[in-house]
C-alpha positions as CSV (number, residue, x, y, z in Angstrom):
1,M,17.6,-3.2,13.2
2,S,14.4,-2.8,11.3
3,E,11.6,-0.5,12.4
4,P,9.0,-2.1,14.8
5,E,5.6,-3.1,13.6
6,V,3.1,-0.2,13.4
7,W,1.3,-1.0,16.6
8,L,4.6,-0.6,18.5
9,R,5.2,3.0,17.1
10,G,2.6,4.8,19.2
11,P,-0.8,6.3,18.6
12,I,-2.0,7.4,15.1
13,E,-2.7,11.1,15.2
14,G,-6.4,12.0,15.3
15,V,-7.7,8.4,15.6
16,P,-9.8,7.8,18.8
17,P,-8.1,5.5,21.4
18,H,-10.5,2.6,21.0
19,L,-9.9,2.6,17.2
20,Q,-6.1,2.7,17.3
21,P,-5.8,-1.1,16.8
22,V,-7.9,-0.7,13.6
23,A,-5.6,2.1,12.3
24,H,-2.4,0.1,13.3
25,S,-3.6,-2.9,11.4
26,L,-4.4,-1.0,8.3
27,L,-1.1,0.9,8.3
28,Q,0.7,-2.4,8.8
29,S,-1.2,-3.9,5.8
30,K,-0.2,-0.8,3.8
31,E,3.5,-1.4,4.6
32,E,3.3,-5.1,3.8
33,T,1.5,-4.4,0.5
34,E,4.3,-2.2,-0.5
35,R,6.9,-4.9,0.4
36,V,5.0,-7.5,-1.6
37,L,4.3,-5.5,-4.7
38,T,7.6,-3.5,-5.0
39,G,9.4,-4.8,-8.1
40,M,6.8,-7.2,-9.1
41,S,5.9,-7.7,-12.8
42,V,2.4,-7.7,-14.1
43,D,2.8,-11.4,-14.8
44,Q,3.8,-12.2,-11.3
45,I,0.9,-10.1,-9.8
46,W,-1.8,-11.9,-11.9
47,R,-0.4,-15.4,-12.0
48,S,-2.7,-17.9,-10.4
49,D,-1.3,-21.4,-9.7
50,G,-4.0,-24.1,-9.3
51,A,-6.7,-23.2,-6.8
52,A,-4.6,-20.3,-5.2
53,A,-5.8,-16.9,-6.0
54,S,-3.4,-14.3,-7.5
55,I,-1.6,-11.7,-5.6
56,G,-3.6,-9.1,-7.6
57,F,-6.9,-10.6,-6.5
58,H,-5.9,-10.4,-2.8
59,I,-4.9,-6.8,-3.1
60,L,-8.0,-5.8,-5.1
61,H,-10.2,-7.8,-2.7
62,A,-8.6,-6.2,0.4
63,M,-9.2,-2.7,-1.2
64,G,-12.8,-3.4,-2.2
65,S,-13.8,-5.1,1.0
66,L,-12.3,-2.4,3.1
67,D,-14.4,0.2,1.3
68,R,-17.5,-1.9,1.6
69,L,-17.1,-2.7,5.3
70,F,-16.5,0.9,6.1
71,T,-19.6,1.8,4.2
72,Y,-21.6,-0.5,6.3
73,A,-19.9,0.9,9.4
74,R,-21.3,4.3,8.4
75,G,-24.7,2.8,8.4
76,A,-25.0,3.2,4.5
77,L,-25.9,0.7,1.8
78,L,-23.5,-0.2,-1.0
79,S,-23.7,1.8,-4.2
80,D,-24.1,0.3,-7.7
81,A,-20.4,1.1,-8.3
82,Q,-19.4,-0.8,-5.1
83,R,-21.4,-3.8,-6.2
84,Q,-19.8,-3.6,-9.7
85,V,-16.3,-3.6,-8.1
86,L,-17.2,-6.6,-6.1
87,A,-18.3,-8.5,-9.2
88,Q,-15.1,-7.7,-11.0
89,E,-12.5,-8.4,-8.2
90,S,-12.0,-12.0,-9.1
91,Q,-11.2,-11.2,-12.7
92,P,-7.5,-10.6,-13.5
93,D,-6.9,-7.0,-14.7
94,T,-3.5,-7.1,-16.4
95,D,-3.7,-3.4,-17.1
96,L,-3.1,-2.8,-13.3
97,T,0.6,-2.8,-12.4
98,A,2.2,-2.9,-9.0
99,T,2.3,0.9,-9.0
100,D,-1.4,1.1,-9.8
101,L,-2.3,-1.4,-7.1
102,L,-0.1,0.3,-4.5
103,A,-1.7,3.7,-5.3
104,G,-5.1,2.3,-5.0
105,F,-4.4,0.4,-1.8
106,D,-2.8,3.5,-0.2
107,A,-5.8,5.6,-1.2
108,A,-8.2,3.0,0.4
109,V,-6.3,3.0,3.6
110,E,-6.2,6.8,3.8
111,R,-10.0,7.0,3.2
112,A,-10.4,4.4,6.0
113,L,-8.1,6.4,8.4
114,D,-10.1,9.6,7.6
115,Q,-13.3,7.9,8.5
116,L,-11.7,6.5,11.8
117,R,-10.7,10.0,12.6
118,E,-14.3,11.2,12.2
119,T,-15.8,8.4,14.2
120,S,-17.1,9.1,17.7
121,E,-16.3,6.4,20.2
122,D,-19.7,7.0,21.7
123,R,-21.3,5.4,18.6
124,L,-19.0,2.3,18.4
125,T,-21.7,-0.1,19.8
126,E,-24.5,1.1,17.5
127,A,-26.2,-1.6,15.5
128,R,-25.3,-2.0,11.8
129,R,-26.7,-4.2,9.1
130,V,-24.5,-6.0,6.6
131,G,-25.3,-7.0,3.1
132,R,-28.5,-7.6,1.3
133,A,-29.6,-9.9,4.1
134,G,-29.0,-7.2,6.7
135,L,-27.1,-9.4,9.0
136,P,-26.5,-7.9,12.5
137,S,-23.2,-6.3,13.5
138,T,-22.1,-3.1,15.2
139,M,-20.0,-0.2,14.0
140,L,-17.0,-1.5,16.0
141,G,-17.5,-5.0,14.8
142,L,-17.4,-3.8,11.2
143,L,-14.3,-1.7,11.7
144,F,-12.5,-4.4,13.5
145,H,-13.4,-7.0,10.9
146,A,-12.4,-4.6,8.0
147,A,-8.9,-4.4,9.6
148,E,-8.6,-8.1,10.2
149,H,-9.9,-9.0,6.8
150,T,-7.6,-6.6,5.1
151,Q,-4.6,-8.0,7.0
152,R,-5.6,-11.5,6.2
153,H,-5.7,-10.9,2.4
154,V,-2.4,-9.0,2.5
155,G,-0.9,-12.0,4.3
156,Q,-2.2,-14.3,1.6
157,A,-0.6,-12.0,-1.0
158,L,2.6,-12.2,0.9
159,T,2.6,-16.0,1.1
160,T,1.6,-16.3,-2.5
161,S,4.6,-14.0,-3.5
162,K,7.0,-16.2,-1.7
163,L,5.7,-19.3,-3.6
164,A,5.9,-17.6,-7.0
């Protein structure tokens, strides 16, 4: 029998109770990304059929948006480097292999987990502003959306890999 999904394995050490679902979702995404990318060639990763985005796009976008959303959750604005990453996410980068993407995704998830461990549950309902328009959210809203958005793109990468 295979191992149960991450959310059924118990709490993630050091992560506050109300943020456990975020941590579980990100760790599940990490495991699924490894399953998707393991053994994939650069051509398979960056192939785009018709209007469907490549697997590489979905993984890069998941990493970049996770970083950006957690930045907003801290109450900070995006840096020039983060805006540059956003502008380049949609461009295929055939220099990035499965190993490179896995390492980058793992690092992004670990940074997010570190931030979750440092987050006080007392501050989860604090107002936060998103994007240049300063749209309203909360710290918890951003953290939850970051996990959900990451899992959505990993799911799209998984689906695309099955069609390839």
